[in-house]
N, C-alpha and C positions, 0 to 999 in steps of 0.2 A: 682078454688079459687085463687085469687091474692096472690102470695107468700109474698109480702110486707105487705099486710093487715093481712095475717095469722101470720106473725112474730110479728106484733104489737098486735094482739089478744093474742098470747101466753104471751107476756110481760105484758099485762094488767092483765091477769089471774094470773100470777106468782107474780106480785107486788101487786095486789088487788087495784090498783089505776089508774084511767085515767089521773090524774094530773101528777103522776110520769112518766107514759108512754109518755105523751106529752113532758115532759122535756127531756126524754131519746132520743126521736126521733126528737126533734126540731120542734114540731108542737104546735099549740095552743090547749087547752083542747077541745074547740068547734070543731076544726078540727079533733081531734081523735074521738070525739063522732059521728061526721058525717061519718067518715070512718067506724066505727063499725056498724052504722046503715046501711050503704051501703053493708057491708059484710053480715049482717043479711038478707037483702033483696035478696042478691045473693043466699044464701043457702036456704032461704025459712022458717027459723024459728029463734027465739031469741037465742042469744049466751051468753049474759051477763045479770046478775041480778044486777041492779043498786040500791044502798041504800046510805044513808048518810055516812055510814062507808066506802064505796068504791064499788068495783065490784067483782063478783064471777061468775063462769061458771054455765050455766043452765045444766040440766041433759043431754040434747042433745049435748051440747058443750063438756061435759065430755066424751061422747062416741067418739067424734072426736079427742080428745087431743092426744091419743097414735098414731093415724095415722098421725096427723100433725107433731108431734115431730119426728116421723120416717122419714117423708119427709125432714125435715131440717137436720136430722142426715145424710141422704144419700146425700143431697145437699152439706153438709160440707165435706163429704167423697170424693165426686167428685172434689170439688175445691182443697182439699188437695192433691188428687192424681195428678191433673194437675200441681199443684205447685211442687210436688215431681219430676215430669218429667222435669220441668223447673229448678229444683235445688233451688227453693225458697219456703220453707214450709210455708204455711199460714193456718189460720183457727182459731177455738176456741176449747179449751179443758176445759171441765167442770169436776171438781173433787169433789166428796163427801168425807168428811173425819171427823174423830174425831178431836176435837179442840186440844187435846194433841199431836196427830200425826202432825197436821198442825204446831204446835208450835215447836216441838222438832225434828221431822224427815224430814219434807218436805222442809224446807228452803234451804238446801244444794242441794236437787234435783232440786228445782225450779230455783235456781241460775245457776246451770250447764246447765239445759235445755234452760232457757231463753237466756243464753249467746250464745248457738249454734243456737237457733231458735227464734230470737227476734220478728218475725212477727206472731208467734202463741199467740193468746190472751188466758190467763188462768183465769178461774173463780173457786174460792174455795168456796164450800158450806159446812159449818161446822154444824154438827148435831149428833144425836144419831144413834145407829145402825139401828133402824127401819126406821128413816128418810132417811138414805143413801140408804137402800134397796129399799125404795119406789122411790127415785130419779132414781136409776138404772133401775128399772122395768118400770117406766114411761118415760124413755128416757130424763130425766132432768139432768142426770150426765152420763159421758162417762166411768168413772171408779171410784172405791171407795176404801178407806182405813179404815178398821175397824177390829173387832175381828171375829175369825172363829167360826162358829157353824156347826154341821153336817147338811147335806142336802142343803148346799148353792147351788144356781142355776147358778152360774157364774164360769168362770175359776178362780181358787184360786191360788195365789202366796204367800206363807208364807214369811214373812220378819223378824220376830223376836218374842221373848216372852216378856211379861210384867208382872212381879210378883205383887201379891197383897200385900199391906203394910198397917200398921196402923199408922196414923200420930198422935203423942201425943206431948204435951209440954215437953221441956227439964226436968222440975222438976216433971214430972208425976211419979206415983209409979211404972209404967212399963218401964220407959225410960231406965233403966240400963240393961234390958233384951236383949239377943241376938235375941230372937224371942218370939212371944206370940201365945197362943192358943185362938181360938174364945171364948171358955167358960170363959176365963179370962176377957173378955170384957162384960160379961153378966150384970154387975151392973153399967156399964159406961153409960154416956149420949152420944148418937151417933148424929153426925151432918150429915145430908143428903141434897142433892139438893132439892129445893122446889117441883120439879116435880116428886120426888121419887128418890130412889137410882139409880146409874148408872146401866144400863141393865145387864152388866157383874157381878157387885157386887150383884145385886138383885138375879141373877141366883145362885150365890155361896151361898148366905144366905138361899135360898130355899132348895138347896141340902144338906146343913149342918143343916137345921132346926134351924137356929139361929135367935132369936128374941130380938132386943134391948129393954132394960127396958124403956128407955126414948129417945125421939128424938127431935132435934132442926133442923130447915130447913134453907137453904141458897139458893139463886137463882143460884149461880155459884160455881164451884169447888174452884176457887180462894177465894171466900168469905168464904167457909167452912174452908179452910186452915187458913185464918186470924182469924176465930173464935176459932180454935184450939190453935193458938198462945196466945189468951187471956184466955186460960184455961177453955173454955166453954164446952169442950167435946172432943171426939176422932173422927177421920174420917177414915173409912175404904175405901181405894181407890187403885189405881194402881200407881206403881212407876213413870211411864211416866207422869201421871196427876199431881203428886206431885213434879216433877222435878223443882229444883230451890229453894225449900223451906227447904233444908237440914240444912241451917245455923240457922234457927229459930225453927225448929222442929226436933223431932226424928222420923225416918221412920223405923218401925219395921216389918220385914218379919213375915209371919205366920208360925206356926209349927203345922202340916206338911205344907211345902211350897205349895202355890197355885199360878197359873199364867194363863194368857190368851195368845193366839197366835194371833198376829197382822199380817195383810197382805193386799194384794191388790186383789180386786175382779174386773174382767173384763168380762162384758157380752159377750157371744160368738160372737154375731153379730158385736161387736166393735173391735175385735182383728185385723182386717185388715185395720182399719182407721189409716193412717200414724201417726198422732199426738199421738194417743193412744198407738200404738205399740212402738213408740220411747220413750215416757215418761215412759212406763212400763219397758222398757229395762234400762233406766237411774235409775229408782227407785230400780230395782232389783240389779243392779251393786253397787249402793252407800249404800243401806240399808242392804242387805244381808251380805255384807262384814263386817258390824259392829255388 
């Protein structure tokens, strides 16, 4: 299989669009279509399902994806290793991360790393815990930053803890308290992301058998925090997610305290990739010290 065609196939599947793929690789859409048809003829079966909404992989293509991604992963490893020997680190580093970690923790790591290795291209993929796990398992991310759960399949490097807090307006009946119990929120209106509460918070509520009386939804955590500012309800979240909103809101810890452990997950097979090992070392040095 032609590696350039395979790389374009992966981009088309990940983006879901031949038009975006053409723009990314400086081809015409018809040129990309012809290339994909040529690749399908080479392998002997269809690889893409084409609809008005875009493209998606066929079942046979899905079977090939982990192998193709592994090929590029090792190709990148080879190129990085050669660059290491020559003293010029190059390659691409793909990082799956919580948005809160990308916003609050990673900028200083990225700045230091980029300053030392400007030729390494960095891609940040923000998402929930399951999305990041899927990206690691499917070789779409080289390492991930998210919360710990028992049974994790990768090398785990703890970086810090993130307490659960309740965001309330300054004039709220609970605002003067030093901490609150979950049962004190039973009659409150809770604001949750539209796709459902954060996975860590959802797990906490299940363990505590806590069920909000009423819910409002917001598409993003930032929108939920703005709704709290307007007195529409309370928002159970983590301190890292709510960072920066302390001037407009009261962030109350829970009693008893609850927290999640945040860290870095590195697939075992990626530990020897130069860019991964170097970035992991930078992250551990800069984040564990804080």
